[in-house]
VOGU-3710 file (C-alpha; in Angstrom, 3 decimals, decimal comma):
1> mvvvtsggws> -89,994/-24,340/20,657  -88,350/-20,920/20,859  -87,321/-19,883/24,365  -88,010/-16,213/25,123  -86,088/-14,071/27,638  -85,235/-16,656/30,252  -83,389/-13,867/32,009  -86,680/-12,085/32,602  -88,674/-9,701/30,435  -88,433/-7,035/33,131
11> tpetdvmgtv> -84,690/-7,398/33,686  -83,184/-4,036/34,782  -80,985/-2,253/32,253  -78,037/-2,675/34,599  -78,390/-6,461/34,357  -78,811/-6,287/30,592  -75,503/-4,453/30,264  -73,892/-6,944/32,636  -75,094/-9,756/30,389  -73,630/-7,937/27,372
21> geavdgargv> -70,224/-8,166/29,049  -70,661/-11,870/29,744  -71,767/-12,490/26,151  -68,714/-10,657/24,800  -66,520/-13,015/26,809  -68,408/-16,056/25,522  -68,390/-14,856/21,889  -71,797/-16,452/21,289  -74,153/-13,639/22,120  -76,238/-11,418/19,864
31> latviavegs> -77,241/-7,874/20,812  -80,615/-6,610/19,587  -81,084/-2,829/19,793  -84,028/-0,646/18,819  -82,495/1,897/16,434  -85,545/3,769/15,150  -89,241/4,126/15,941  -91,955/5,700/13,849  -95,205/6,207/15,703  -95,943/4,516/19,028
41> ayrrpgakmv> -93,863/1,767/20,594  -93,309/0,397/24,096  -89,532/0,976/23,983  -87,570/3,812/22,403  -84,309/3,776/20,406  -81,467/2,421/22,508  -83,526/-0,344/24,194  -81,524/-3,575/24,237  -81,933/-7,328/24,485  -79,125/-9,887/24,677
51> igdgngvgav> -79,703/-13,298/23,150  -77,553/-16,329/23,949  -77,980/-19,895/22,741  -81,742/-19,969/22,491  -82,626/-17,507/25,231  -82,413/-13,825/26,004  -82,211/-11,132/28,659  -84,116/-7,874/28,410  -86,735/-6,735/25,919  -87,101/-4,450/22,909
61> tagcleaeiv> -90,924/-4,367/22,954  -93,702/-5,263/25,367  -93,281/-8,906/24,372  -94,751/-8,604/20,882  -91,543/-9,357/18,986  -89,203/-11,078/21,425  -89,832/-14,583/20,055  -89,194/-13,320/16,532  -86,015/-11,548/17,687  -84,712/-14,733/19,326
71> alakqvrdrg> -85,271/-16,649/16,082  -83,516/-13,970/14,014  -80,602/-13,915/16,456  -79,734/-17,501/15,561  -79,381/-16,462/11,906  -77,187/-13,511/12,865  -75,007/-15,690/15,077  -74,590/-18,306/12,336  -73,823/-15,734/9,617  -71,614/-13,619/11,822
81> hlqieqfdlt> -72,631/-10,171/10,586  -74,960/-7,318/11,521  -78,578/-7,402/10,355  -81,352/-4,777/10,353  -84,998/-5,816/10,657  -88,052/-3,579/10,372  -91,338/-4,509/12,049  -94,493/-2,675/10,971  -97,068/-2,978/13,755  -99,400/-0,267/12,501
91> ggddvwglgv> -101,960/-2,567/10,914  -104,978/-3,901/12,725  -104,647/-7,243/10,975  -102,706/-10,205/12,258  -98,933/-9,620/12,077  -96,706/-12,728/11,830  -99,563/-14,633/13,472  -99,088/-12,614/16,657  -102,288/-10,593/16,545  -100,522/-7,361/17,520
101> gcngvidvml> -101,026/-3,782/16,409  -98,966/-1,283/18,427  -99,321/1,548/15,912  -95,593/1,859/15,327  -92,812/0,877/12,959  -89,770/-0,444/14,813  -86,280/-0,926/13,372  -84,093/-3,394/15,274  -80,367/-3,924/14,752  -79,033/-7,404/15,553
111> epltggyrpv> -75,284/-7,926/15,786  -72,897/-10,591/17,030  -71,259/-9,439/20,255  -67,503/-9,259/19,852  -64,598/-7,806/21,775  -65,180/-4,495/20,013  -68,095/-3,830/22,347  -66,121/-4,506/25,516  -64,864/-0,876/25,937  -68,499/0,262/26,035
121> veayergekt> -69,296/-2,209/28,818  -66,173/-1,290/30,773  -66,984/2,422/30,561  -70,540/1,677/31,738  -69,168/-0,238/34,715  -66,892/2,721/35,546  -69,890/5,030/35,514  -68,808/6,802/32,304  -71,063/7,774/29,426  -70,189/6,647/25,906
131> vvltvvdgdg> -71,669/7,328/22,492  -71,618/4,433/20,029  -71,839/5,358/16,335  -72,772/2,510/13,992  -73,304/2,718/10,224  -76,594/0,961/9,456  -76,667/1,875/5,764  -73,441/2,965/4,065  -72,646/4,387/0,666  -70,660/1,270/-0,220
141> ttvergdrtv> -67,430/3,131/-0,859  -66,225/5,127/2,133  -68,254/3,455/4,900  -70,204/0,213/5,081  -72,910/-1,263/7,242  -71,452/-2,284/10,570  -68,630/0,265/10,625  -68,391/1,600/14,170  -66,643/4,078/16,393  -67,057/4,738/20,115
151> lfpaesgadg> -66,715/8,150/21,730  -65,351/8,292/25,278  -65,250/11,144/27,817  -61,476/10,676/28,028  -61,279/11,973/24,460  -62,837/15,178/25,707  -63,479/18,118/23,516  -65,262/21,286/24,566  -68,479/19,418/25,377  -66,867/16,356/26,948
161> falgapdwpd> -66,562/14,180/23,826  -64,373/14,378/20,753  -65,969/13,230/17,491  -63,330/11,273/15,638  -62,915/8,083/13,627  -59,739/7,678/11,562  -61,435/5,560/8,889  -64,528/7,747/8,491  -64,662/10,638/5,986  -64,245/14,132/7,401
171> gllaaleept> -67,460/15,207/5,693  -69,442/12,496/7,462  -67,955/13,419/10,826  -68,793/17,069/10,234  -72,407/16,154/9,441  -72,589/13,994/12,583  -71,202/16,515/15,050  -74,196/18,721/15,839  -76,964/16,066/15,981  -74,711/13,748/17,990
181> rrlratdasd> -74,070/16,525/20,502  -77,807/17,153/20,863  -78,621/13,488/21,336  -75,851/13,023/23,892  -76,980/16,097/25,850  -80,355/14,429/26,537  -79,073/10,831/26,799  -81,136/10,029/23,711  -80,444/7,629/20,841  -81,640/7,740/17,226
191> tltlryegsv> -80,764/6,877/13,638  -79,641/9,852/11,565  -79,814/10,121/7,788  -76,785/12,179/6,784  -76,008/13,744/3,421  -72,412/14,668/2,793  -70,428/15,290/-0,373  -73,105/13,671/-2,533  -73,420/10,549/-0,372  -76,245/9,432/1,929
201> vdvfvdsvtp> -75,471/7,385/5,043  -77,625/6,233/7,966  -75,825/6,206/11,321  -77,270/4,980/14,607  -76,162/7,236/17,467  -76,499/5,308/20,728  -76,051/7,209/23,994  -75,046/4,545/26,514  -75,550/6,072/29,942  -74,614/4,412/33,244
211> ppelvvlgsg> -77,366/4,148/35,838  -78,114/6,921/38,320  -77,177/6,156/41,926  -79,588/6,052/44,829  -77,990/6,318/48,260  -80,259/5,048/51,023  -79,188/6,057/54,518  -80,410/3,752/57,254  -80,381/0,179/58,499  -84,009/-0,469/59,406
221> rdvapvaraa> -86,191/-3,133/57,881  -87,846/-0,543/55,642  -84,553/0,066/53,772  -84,437/-3,300/51,975  -87,752/-2,796/50,076  -86,561/0,621/48,858  -83,244/-0,843/47,693  -85,046/-3,665/45,928  -87,575/-1,414/44,154  -84,862/1,046/43,090
231> aqvgfdvtvv> -82,596/-1,676/41,711  -85,484/-3,137/39,729  -86,001/0,138/37,835  -82,304/0,561/37,110  -80,754/2,549/39,955  -77,317/1,626/41,252  -78,121/1,345/44,953  -75,779/2,096/47,836  -76,967/1,516/51,397  -75,182/3,469/54,121
241> tfrggatsdd> -75,673/2,423/57,723  -74,674/4,447/60,778  -73,554/3,525/64,284  -72,203/0,133/63,223  -75,435/-0,905/61,507  -75,543/-4,241/59,684  -73,637/-4,273/56,395  -74,007/-7,923/55,377  -75,026/-8,557/51,769  -77,912/-10,806/52,827
251> rfpaagrvvs> -79,476/-7,905/54,768  -79,714/-5,731/51,632  -79,288/-8,152/48,690  -80,482/-5,670/46,055  -77,836/-3,074/46,935  -74,726/-2,916/44,839  -72,764/-1,693/47,854  -73,361/-1,562/51,605  -71,089/0,526/53,839  -71,096/1,717/57,432
261> tspadlrdvv> -69,760/5,076/58,571  -70,656/8,046/60,745  -72,976/10,789/59,412  -70,153/13,340/59,538  -67,932/11,111/57,382  -70,600/10,342/54,796  -68,877/12,130/51,921  -65,669/10,203/52,608  -67,327/6,951/51,532  -69,894/8,126/48,974
271> sfdadtyavl> -69,302/10,442/46,007  -72,348/12,545/45,186  -72,938/14,187/41,806  -75,959/15,442/39,873  -76,964/11,844/39,048  -76,868/10,764/42,693  -80,046/10,810/44,759  -80,328/10,361/48,511  -83,038/9,094/50,845  -82,625/9,518/54,604
281> mthnfaddri> -84,381/6,735/56,523  -82,319/6,536/59,694  -85,222/7,051/62,149  -82,665/8,954/64,229  -83,045/12,715/64,618  -79,372/13,378/65,388  -78,151/11,277/62,456  -80,610/12,928/60,059  -79,500/16,395/61,184  -75,850/15,723/60,408
291> altevldtpt> -76,467/13,630/57,277  -78,821/16,227/55,809  -76,222/18,991/56,017  -73,580/16,675/54,501  -75,769/15,704/51,543  -76,956/19,267/50,902  -73,312/20,269/50,525  -73,135/18,178/47,318  -74,543/18,623/43,774  -77,398/16,156/44,336
301> eyvgllgprk> -80,790/17,557/43,331  -82,877/15,227/45,481  -82,758/14,541/49,217  -85,753/12,536/50,393  -86,365/12,704/54,142  -88,595/10,181/55,871  -90,962/11,548/58,488  -93,781/14,073/58,916  -93,546/17,797/58,170  -93,495/18,635/61,877
311> rfeelrsvla> -90,311/16,607/62,328  -88,645/18,492/59,460  -89,648/21,837/60,940  -88,027/20,772/64,209  -84,945/19,762/62,240  -84,825/23,182/60,552  -85,072/24,904/63,923  -82,164/22,906/65,328  -80,055/23,636/62,227  -80,896/27,338/62,467
321> adghhltdde> -79,844/27,353/66,118  -76,534/25,879/64,957  -76,182/28,739/62,462  -77,266/26,787/59,370  -80,312/28,479/57,906  -81,492/26,399/54,956  -81,476/28,437/51,761  -84,256/28,383/49,169  -82,069/26,235/46,928  -81,523/23,727/49,727
331> lnrvytpvgl> -85,218/23,657/50,606  -86,110/23,022/46,960  -83,903/19,924/47,000  -85,402/18,459/50,165  -88,459/16,259/49,586  -90,301/15,618/52,822  -92,448/13,805/53,602  -90,622/11,658/51,064  -92,545/9,933/48,281  -95,648/10,324/46,140
341> dlggdtpshv> -99,188/10,170/47,462  -100,093/6,691/46,199  -101,957/5,443/49,250  -101,000/2,347/51,207  -98,716/2,121/54,207  -96,967/-1,245/54,004  -93,159/-1,258/53,592  -93,613/-2,204/49,933  -96,113/0,620/49,387  -93,754/3,110/51,020
351> aqsivaevta> -90,848/1,862/48,880  -92,956/2,152/45,728  -93,915/5,699/46,680  -90,304/6,748/47,323  -88,801/5,159/44,219  -91,571/6,555/42,013  -90,775/10,054/43,240  -87,012/9,661/42,697  -87,659/8,279/39,209  -89,852/11,255/38,327
361> vhhdrsprhl> -87,214/13,715/39,536  -84,500/11,877/37,592  -86,556/12,110/34,396  -87,583/15,716/35,098  -91,262/14,833/35,227  -94,128/16,126/37,345  -96,090/13,003/38,323  -99,673/12,773/37,089  -101,990/10,312/35,377  -100,855/9,435/31,859
371> aeragpihar> -104,480/9,830/30,784  -104,079/13,540/31,546  -100,848/13,900/29,560  -101,127/15,518/26,137  -98,864/14,201/23,394  -96,611/11,148/23,453  -95,786/9,311/26,670  -92,097/8,950/25,847  -89,841/11,894/25,058  -89,088/12,132/21,350
381> spvgaesget> -85,646/12,443/19,819  -84,249/15,980/19,989  -83,149/15,650/16,350  -86,346/14,080/15,037  -86,183/13,381/11,338  -83,477/15,950/10,733  -80,475/15,173/8,586  -77,040/16,682/8,602  -75,705/17,898/5,307  -72,372/19,215/4,084
391> e> -71,457/19,842/0,495
//
């Protein structure tokens, strides 16, 4: 009997990457990655699953192929080399006895996890983006299947990354540069077919992006459900309590970090950037007033404020009396009342509403019913079927 994803089909991406690091240490893991999709599929290129001795963490489909992937992983582990598998789910007939038909063709790369992948995991843990380039079909002379190079921000060029691999031909690197830059700019991954100097090579460009951070300010009982819901969808959660609020791990078990400070010293303990989002849930008018001004003085694009509109108008009046008139830019970044209109008023409903709104902002989406959305649900690769070519 094949064991499927004992680590949980819905394991957050943060946990999947953590398991990658553990598997590298154990030298027995296999990494399965979606590298190309034609048509519709539940996951897009870059989706990952880690398979150990008979089990796995994460998912590359909606459960259609995970058992098959686990079985293939044993072969890859025993043989010790990278393998590419294509699954055609476009037919209405029975596929591998699974009775599925997802209207897509999915290419999955399976590879033994070795120490060569550790720098990617370490950069992820540091909060740094990397781009992993893997040859999935080489010309047999200059590059071969499995050849890999990793681009790090520390090797910064004009756009933050330097494209370089000492053992790769200059012509191939030149063909890779522009499409890799476009994929990295949108945190997208895809397989590129590149023509250079008479050769044709397929390279999987994998943008490995650390999770966005959600900073939840408050210590009430409604904070824990928000932290839990945010962590489940892949946010790195920091809970900040004020006035000596509880900071024990068992109070907010889903948070990666819990700290206590004063509102005026907030930026001394938390670093905010464009991938950091904040939700103010202090239930304290004075704390919210100070914390709001501190957070608005950062690059964050989202500040969710719990409470009714009337409370925010009172807050604006107090700030104006202090000489701080909120600008249009600041007002555009404040979301209050926080959350989407989903109905329900339990702590879990409120948390779902808040995290759904933050997720939509992070993905630059305007929430609406998917039934009303024209075109594909998932964003498509910015390079599509394009190929680079140098002669």
